[in-house]
N, C-alpha and C positions, 0 to 999 in steps of 0.2 A: 130208315136210314141209319146206318150203324154209328154207333157212338163216336168213334173217332173221325166220322164224317160230317158230324153236325155242324152247320155253319156257324153257329153260336159260339164255336169253341176254337175257332181260327182267327189269328191275327189280321188284320186287313190292311190294304193299301198303306203301306208304310214307305219302306226304302225304295219301292218301285212300283208304280201302276203299269202293268205290263201290256199296255195299249188298250184299245177300246174293249171293255167287256172282261178283261183277264184280271183274275185275282192276284194280288201280289203276295210275297212272302211265303212261297211254297206252293202256289197253285190252288185251284178250286178244288174242294173234297180231300184235301190232305192236312195234316196237322203234325206239327213237331213236338216235342214234349214240353217246350216253353208254350207254345200256342194252347196245347191241351190244358195247361194251367190258367189260361188266360193272362199270361204275360206278354209284355212287348217283346218282339222278336226282330229279325232283320238286322242283326249287329247294332242295335240300339236304336234304328230308324223306324222301328214300328210303332202300333198303338196296342193298348190292351184291348180285350173284348170282354164284355160290352165297353164300348168307349164312351165317356161322357163329354157332351159337347155344352159349354157354357152358353147358354141361350142369350144373345146380346150380353154377353159378359155374365155378371152375377145379379140379374135383373130382378130375382127375388129380394134383393138385399140394398140395392142402389139403383138409382134411375138408369135406364137401358141406354147402351150405346154411349157411354162416357168412359173416359179413362179410368175413373174410380171403379167403375162396373168391370171392365176389363182386369185391371190391376187384381181387384178381390177374386176374380174367377181362377186367375193364374195362381194367386197365394193360396186358395183353398184346394188346388190342386187338378183343376179341370184339365182332361186331355186335349181338348181343342177349344178355342174361343172364337164366338161368332161375330162378323160385322155384316150389316146390310148396307148397301150402296145407293146413293142418290146423287145428282149432279147439282152444282150451282149454275147460276147464270153465266159464270165465266168458265165453266167446264171443269171444275176441281171436283174430285168425287169425296163426298162427306159421308159420315156413318150416322145414318138415322133409319128407323124401322119403316118410314114412310116419307115421302116428299112433304106431306102436310105435317108441318111442325107445331100446329096450334097446341095439341096437347103436351108435347116433350120439351117444349121451350118456354121462356117468358116472353115471346115476342108480342103478345097482346099488351104487355105492359109498357112497350115502346111506342110512344106517340109519333116518333118519325117514321115509323112503318104503319100506321093505321092505313093509309091509303093503298097498302099492298093486299089488304084482305080482299078476297075475291072468291068467286065460285068457279069451280072446274069439274070436268067430267075425267075421272082417271078409271081407266078400265073398266068403263061402263057405270060407274058410280058417281054422283054428283056430290062434290065435297064444298065446303066454305070454310076458308081459313087462309092461312098463309103457307107457301110453298117454297122449297129450296130453289127450284128453277128461276125465282123471282128475285133471287137475292146474290150478290157477289159473296165472294168468300170473306172478303174484308167486313162486310156488313153481318153476315152470318157470326162472325167471332165476336160481335159485341153482345150476342144473345148468350144466355146461360139454360143449360138443361134443368129440367125438372121431372118428377115423378109422372108417369103417363097413366096410371090407375090409382090415385090417391086413396079411393074409396075401399079398394082392397089391400093397399099397402101403405098405410098412414105413415108407419113408422119410415118410410123411404123418403118421405117428405123433408124430413131433417136435412136431407143433402140437396135440396132444391137450390139451385144458383151458384153450386160449388164448382161445377165443372163447365166447360164451353163445348162446343159441337166439334169433336174432333175430325180431322181429316183423316182418309185412308193412309195417305203416306204417313202421317204421324203414328198411325197404329203399327205400320211395317217398321218405321224406326223404333218404336217402342220395343216391339217384338225382338228385334236385334239386339237391343239393349240388355234385354231381360234375358235372351237366350246366351248372351256372353256371360252375364252374371250368375246363371244357374248351370252353364257348361251343357246345355242341351238345347235342341231346337224347341221354339214356341209355335205350335201349330194353331193356325187360323182357319176359319171356315166363312167364305165370303160370298155373299147373295147379290146378284144383280136385280134390282126392284124396278119394276115396270118397265123392262128395256124397250119394248114396242112403243109404248108412249114416249120415252123419251128420244128414241130415235127420229119420231115424227116432229119433234121439236128442234132437231138438229144437234142434240146432246146425248147422242150414242154412248153407252156405257163402256162396252166391250173393248173399244180401241184404246181409251185411257187406261182402263184397267190392265189391260195386257202390257201396256207400256210401264206401267209401276212395277207390275210382277217381273218383267225383264230387268228394270232397274235394280231391283233388290233381290235378284238370283231365286225367284218363286216361279219362274216359266217352266221349268223342267218336269218330267215325269215323277222324279223323286223328291219334288218340293214338299215342304211341310204345310201344305195348304190345300184344302178343297174348294173349287168353285162350286155354286148352287145357283139354280133359278127355277122359278115355276114355269118359265117359258122355255120349252126345249130349243128353240131355235136360237136364242140366247147362247147355250151351252155349244149348240153346233158352230156359232160363229166364233166363240172363244175357242173351239178346238182347232180352227184355222189358225189361231194366233199364237196359242201357247199350248204347251203339253201338260199342264198342271191336272191332276186328277179332277174329275167333275162329276155332280149328282144332279140328278133330274128332280125336282120338288114336286111332290103331288098332294093336290089339296083333296076335299072329300070325295066321296067314290063317283057322285054324279055330276062333278064339276068338270069344266073344260078349261084347259089353258087358254089365257087371253090371247096369245098369238095364233092358236087353233081358231078361236072367233074370228079374229080379223082376217083369217085366210081361209074362212069357211072349210075347216077341217071338222067334220062331225065327230070326231073321236073324243071320247070322255075319259076321266081317269079310270073308271071302270075296264075300258078298252085297253089303257096302257099297261095295267097289271096283268093282263091275261098273257100267257106265254108268248104270243107273237108280238104283243105290244112291248113285253120286256126285251124280248129279243131284239127289237128295232131301237130300244134305248140303249142296250148294250153295244150297238154299232158305234156309238160317239161318246159314250159316258161310262162312268165306273160303279156308279150306284144309283139308289133312289132314296128320297127322303119323303116318305108318306105322312099324312096326317094319321095320328095314332088309330083312329077310328077305321083306316084301310087295314090296319093290321088285325085289331080286335074291335068288331062294331059294338056300338051301345044298343041295349035293348029299349024299348018304348019307355021303361022306368028308369033309364039313365046307367043303368047298371052293364058291367062287361059281358059281352054275348059269347058267341063261339068264334075262336080265331080263324082266320081265313087262311087259304093256301099261298098267300102273296110272298111269305118269307120264304117257304120251300121253293116257289118257282122262280122267285128272283135270284136265289141263289144258284138255282139249276142254270140259269142264264148267266152266270159269273158277275151278279151285281151284288155290292154290300147294300145293306139297309140301315138308315139313320132316321127313324121316325120322330116326329115333333108331336107336342111338347108336353113335358111333365112338370108340373107345379105342385107345390105342397098344400095349398089352400083347398077348403072344401070345395068352394064354388067351381073349381077347375078339375077336380076329381071326379072318376065315376062314381056314382051314387053309392054303391057298394063299399066304398072306401071313405066316405064321409063319416066323420065323427062330430057329434053334438049338433047344434042348431044354428052356430054361429058361421055364416058362409066365408068369413074371413080367417077363420081358425084353421090351423094345420089338420088335415085328416091322415089317414093310414098311407101315407105316401109310400112307405116301405113294401106294404103289401100290393100297392098298385104297380111299383117298379118290377117287383117279382114276377107278377103276372106277364108283363110286357118282356121281360128278359127271357122267360120259360118259352116264347115263341121261337125264339133263335135269332132276334134281331142283333146287328152288329154293333150297335151303339144308340144313343138317344140324347136328344136335347132337352135340357133342364133349366129352369130359371134359378133351380138351388142346386149347384153343381156338388157341394157338400153332402147333400142328401143322396144325391145320384151316386156319388163315389161310395159312399158307405153300403148302399144297395148293390152296387155292381160287386163290391168285394164280398157281401154275404153271399151273392149268387154264385161266385167263382169257388167259394168254400163249399158250397152245396153241392156242386158237380162232382 
């Protein structure tokens, strides 16, 4: 592929997502001078490439999905900030990575909720704990967030109890305030969690989400927001409700989306990243968000192997790629980028970022957006 056509050098879905499968801001395979330098384009509405997405905010430094985590990600300069959505018993959408809030809140310390502890099967996995769908919003607001992986991120426990569980509407209001303050739009990346599971409970996510998007003007194709889901049917449902750009998340290569399992659809992620699968996704979405191992598999000893053709094939289908998730700690890095013997110490994250950016991906989710931004800047300078 010629240099000016490299997908990693073009701006992505900014001012307009030009319909299903269409590349925004200049069209697939073309690059303006601004795009070639990796800068934002589209009259100020574009995004730099590679785009840095604050994973659950700045969750490497603050408890995830808290206003503190979101604010820090924005202050550090993240291009987009992610929210995962689950419902309450009374139908409000709140920001939690999972509906099981045992590890991310202080619910276990509330004796008044002791009888809410239960065992449920969520997407085929039995879980014991407390779940958002068993609490009203008012009840959830009495809880406080805490660090999910304190063994890895002991310093984050300093902030345990400081923030409550935010609603998505509160995040939308925050983004509007911050946008006015900064004179630019604040981009959000919003995931529907376990949509099939919740729909069976009568707590479908897509309709209330679309209602909020319309209320805050983020329902159009030029919205500063991406929708995302591991269940393609959730994106298809949202596509009928709003025009907001959407991304299909893809787990590890041999996995199957849960809605496929429910529908007896035999396709795996391996099928979806083949040209015919990508063409199918491009019929209703603008991008994919694969696990990083789908882009560069790891070898048996945990090192980075040979990149796949997924980036090239996805770009040929007109899709952007925002893989997940980069973290600074050794325990999360490929073995060839770990440094020292402490699994919780920082490894060579910059080296790993460079390898992933070289594949031509359009952006990346990171728990440490400041590290990702420096790595992205280094990469642009090297082109």
